FIPA-487967 format. One record per residue: residue number from 1; residue in three letters; x, y, z of N, C-alpha, C in turn. Coordinates in nm, 3 decimals. Atoms other than C-alpha are relative to their C-alpha. Layout:
N
   nr  rest      n_X      n_Y      n_Z     ca_X     ca_Y     ca_Z      c_X      c_Y      c_Z
  NUM   ALA        X        Y        Z        X        Y        Z        X        Y        Z
...
//
This chain:
85
   nr  rest      n_X      n_Y      n_Z     ca_X     ca_Y     ca_Z      c_X      c_Y      c_Z
    1   MET    0.077    0.093   -0.074    2.684    2.598    2.405   -0.150    0.010   -0.036
    2   LYS    0.145   -0.023    0.033    2.340    2.749    2.322   -0.024   -0.053   -0.142
    3   VAL    0.024    0.048    0.136    2.390    2.664    1.954   -0.006   -0.155    0.000
    4   LEU   -0.005    0.154   -0.011    2.470    2.296    2.044   -0.142   -0.044    0.054
    5   ILE    0.124    0.036   -0.059    2.154    2.280    2.255   -0.117    0.024   -0.100
    6   ALA    0.102   -0.037    0.091    1.940    2.451    1.995   -0.001   -0.106   -0.119
    7   GLY   -0.013    0.098    0.102    2.076    2.206    1.731   -0.060   -0.135    0.039
    8   PHE    0.054    0.128   -0.056    1.996    1.907    1.952   -0.155    0.001    0.009
    9   VAL    0.145   -0.020   -0.011    1.641    2.038    2.016   -0.064   -0.014   -0.140
   10   ALA    0.057    0.006    0.131    1.588    2.087    1.643    0.010   -0.144   -0.057
   11   LEU   -0.017    0.129    0.046    1.711    1.740    1.569   -0.114   -0.093    0.059
   12   LEU    0.105    0.075   -0.065    1.468    1.591    1.825   -0.139    0.030   -0.060
   13   ALA    0.128   -0.049    0.059    1.180    1.794    1.682   -0.017   -0.061   -0.143
   14   THR    0.012    0.055    0.136    1.255    1.679    1.328   -0.024   -0.148    0.006
   15   GLY    0.017    0.146   -0.013    1.279    1.314    1.434   -0.149   -0.033    0.036
   16   SER    0.138    0.029   -0.040    0.941    1.329    1.605   -0.094    0.037   -0.104
   17   ALA    0.086   -0.036    0.113    0.785    1.502    1.306   -0.002   -0.110   -0.103
   18   PHE   -0.004    0.113    0.100    0.903    1.219    1.076   -0.069   -0.122    0.053
   19   ALA    0.069    0.112   -0.062    0.775    0.958    1.321   -0.151    0.019   -0.005
   20   ALA    0.144   -0.029   -0.002    0.435    1.127    1.331   -0.054   -0.021   -0.145
   21   THR    0.049    0.015    0.132    0.401    1.133    0.953   -0.008   -0.146   -0.047
   22   GLN    0.004    0.139    0.042    0.492    0.766    0.918   -0.114   -0.075    0.063
   23   SER    0.100    0.074   -0.075    0.240    0.643    1.172   -0.141    0.047   -0.031
   24   THR    0.137   -0.051    0.028   -0.057    0.851    1.038   -0.055   -0.072   -0.123
   25   SER    0.049    0.076    0.121   -0.084    0.639    0.715   -0.041   -0.138    0.046
   26   PRO    0.046    0.132   -0.045   -0.309    0.348    0.811    0.010   -0.106   -0.099
   27   VAL   -0.003    0.099    0.108   -0.286    0.178    0.472    0.142   -0.039   -0.037
   28   ILE   -0.130    0.043    0.039    0.017   -0.034    0.400   -0.005   -0.032   -0.149
   29   HIS   -0.005    0.021    0.152    0.104   -0.029    0.024    0.104   -0.109   -0.029
   30   ASP   -0.086    0.117    0.033    0.242   -0.371   -0.072    0.060    0.020   -0.139
   31   LYS   -0.065   -0.002    0.128    0.489   -0.395   -0.362   -0.037   -0.123   -0.079
   32   ASP    0.031    0.111    0.077    0.395   -0.604   -0.652    0.123   -0.070   -0.055
   33   GLY   -0.115    0.066    0.047    0.625   -0.864   -0.800   -0.043   -0.142   -0.043
   34   PHE    0.034    0.138    0.046    0.647   -1.227   -0.916   -0.071   -0.075    0.113
   35   TYR    0.065    0.069   -0.113    0.561   -1.360   -0.568   -0.018    0.099    0.110
   36   VAL    0.030   -0.088   -0.111    0.399   -1.144   -0.303   -0.070   -0.068    0.112
   37   PRO    0.065    0.067   -0.113    0.331   -1.309    0.031   -0.108    0.092    0.059
   38   VAL    0.098   -0.085   -0.068    0.002   -1.180    0.171   -0.069   -0.085    0.109
   39   ASP    0.064    0.056   -0.120   -0.165   -1.248    0.508   -0.137    0.056   -0.001
   40   VAL    0.131   -0.060    0.020   -0.532   -1.204    0.425   -0.101   -0.067    0.107
   41   ALA    0.101    0.044   -0.089   -0.786   -1.225    0.702   -0.139    0.037   -0.052
   42   LYS    0.131   -0.040    0.056   -1.063   -1.026    0.529    0.026    0.079   -0.124
   43   VAL   -0.011   -0.081    0.129   -1.099   -0.898    0.167   -0.092    0.119    0.014
   44   LEU    0.082   -0.126   -0.004   -1.216   -0.536    0.162   -0.053    0.030   -0.138
   45   SER    0.046   -0.027    0.136   -1.229   -0.484   -0.216    0.100   -0.050   -0.097
   46   MET   -0.082    0.045    0.115   -1.100   -0.606   -0.551   -0.052    0.076   -0.121
   47   THR    0.046   -0.061    0.120   -1.105   -0.447   -0.891   -0.084   -0.091   -0.083
   48   ASP    0.090    0.078    0.088   -1.391   -0.565   -1.114    0.057   -0.002   -0.141
   49   LEU   -0.069    0.014    0.133   -1.237   -0.701   -1.437   -0.099   -0.031   -0.107
   50   ASN    0.094    0.026    0.106   -1.557   -0.770   -1.624   -0.013    0.114   -0.099
   51   GLY    0.013   -0.102    0.109   -1.578   -0.583   -1.955    0.137    0.072   -0.029
   52   LYS   -0.127   -0.062    0.022   -1.204   -0.491   -1.939    0.087   -0.095   -0.089
   53   CYS   -0.077    0.080    0.093   -0.974   -0.609   -2.219    0.146    0.043    0.003
   54   GLY   -0.144   -0.022    0.000   -0.592   -0.639   -2.237    0.050    0.003    0.142
   55   ILE   -0.066   -0.019   -0.124   -0.355   -0.569   -1.955   -0.047    0.125    0.070
   56   VAL    0.054   -0.116   -0.066   -0.518   -0.343   -1.701    0.049    0.006    0.145
   57   PRO   -0.038   -0.013   -0.135   -0.426   -0.204   -1.359   -0.116   -0.052    0.092
   58   ALA    0.101    0.052   -0.096   -0.600   -0.375   -1.066    0.048    0.035    0.147
   59   GLN   -0.028   -0.028   -0.136   -0.615   -0.323   -0.692   -0.067   -0.097    0.095
   60   PHE    0.048    0.104   -0.099   -0.659   -0.566   -0.399    0.015    0.068    0.139
   61   ASN   -0.006   -0.054   -0.138   -0.748   -0.420   -0.050   -0.044   -0.105    0.097
   62   TYR    0.033    0.101   -0.096   -0.749   -0.645    0.248    0.050    0.034    0.141
   63   LEU   -0.047   -0.010   -0.138   -0.701   -0.672    0.629    0.082   -0.125    0.026
   64   ASP   -0.081    0.116   -0.043   -0.425   -0.889    0.771   -0.052   -0.052    0.130
   65   HIS    0.045    0.056   -0.127   -0.464   -1.098    1.086    0.029    0.083    0.119
   66   GLN   -0.022   -0.097   -0.109   -0.336   -0.810    1.300   -0.093    0.124   -0.015
   67   GLY    0.102   -0.107    0.012   -0.614   -0.582    1.173    0.054    0.119   -0.085
   68   ARG   -0.055   -0.112    0.082   -0.383   -0.365    0.946   -0.058   -0.014   -0.141
   69   GLU    0.050   -0.004    0.137   -0.519   -0.256    0.610    0.115    0.006   -0.100
   70   HIS   -0.101    0.007    0.107   -0.311   -0.336    0.298   -0.065    0.033   -0.134
   71   GLN    0.038   -0.026    0.140   -0.332   -0.222   -0.064    0.103   -0.052   -0.089
   72   LEU   -0.092    0.053    0.099   -0.179   -0.413   -0.346   -0.043    0.046   -0.139
   73   ASP    0.026   -0.047    0.133   -0.161   -0.250   -0.692    0.086   -0.095   -0.095
   74   TYR   -0.064    0.092    0.094   -0.078   -0.483   -0.984   -0.066    0.007   -0.136
   75   GLN    0.053    0.000    0.135   -0.136   -0.545   -1.354   -0.057   -0.140   -0.023
   76   VAL    0.061    0.127    0.026   -0.366   -0.823   -1.477   -0.072   -0.003   -0.134
   77   GLN    0.065    0.013    0.131   -0.521   -0.955   -1.799   -0.150    0.007    0.028
   78   GLY    0.142   -0.018   -0.008   -0.880   -0.837   -1.838   -0.077   -0.124   -0.050
   79   VAL    0.073    0.122    0.034   -1.153   -1.105   -1.875   -0.118    0.030   -0.094
   80   GLY    0.115   -0.040    0.084   -1.398   -0.914   -2.103    0.034    0.008   -0.149
   81   CYS   -0.039   -0.013    0.140   -1.224   -0.959   -2.439   -0.072   -0.101   -0.081
   82   LEU    0.078    0.086    0.080   -1.450   -1.107   -2.699    0.096   -0.052   -0.116
   83   GLY   -0.077    0.060    0.105   -1.284   -1.346   -2.944    0.145   -0.027    0.028
   84   GLU   -0.142    0.036   -0.043   -0.961   -1.395   -2.749    0.001   -0.126    0.081
   85   ASN   -0.009    0.126   -0.069   -0.846   -1.728   -2.610    0.061    0.021    0.132
//
């Protein structure tokens, strides 16, 4: 009986530990893809693409209408390539 109670207590402690680690991350990492629906209330930052050439990683940080911070990582064509159309 004591083993059963100890196992149950350990299970509860593990569950609360996982819940605590999930809620401590304030930034929501959005997945990139062909179409990503975003709810943008305020833009926090965007990657500056001036002077970058070719396909480069970019990042878009924003707040949604509920005040949660999001981060979207994606690939984009740089705009600083001389002689390219």
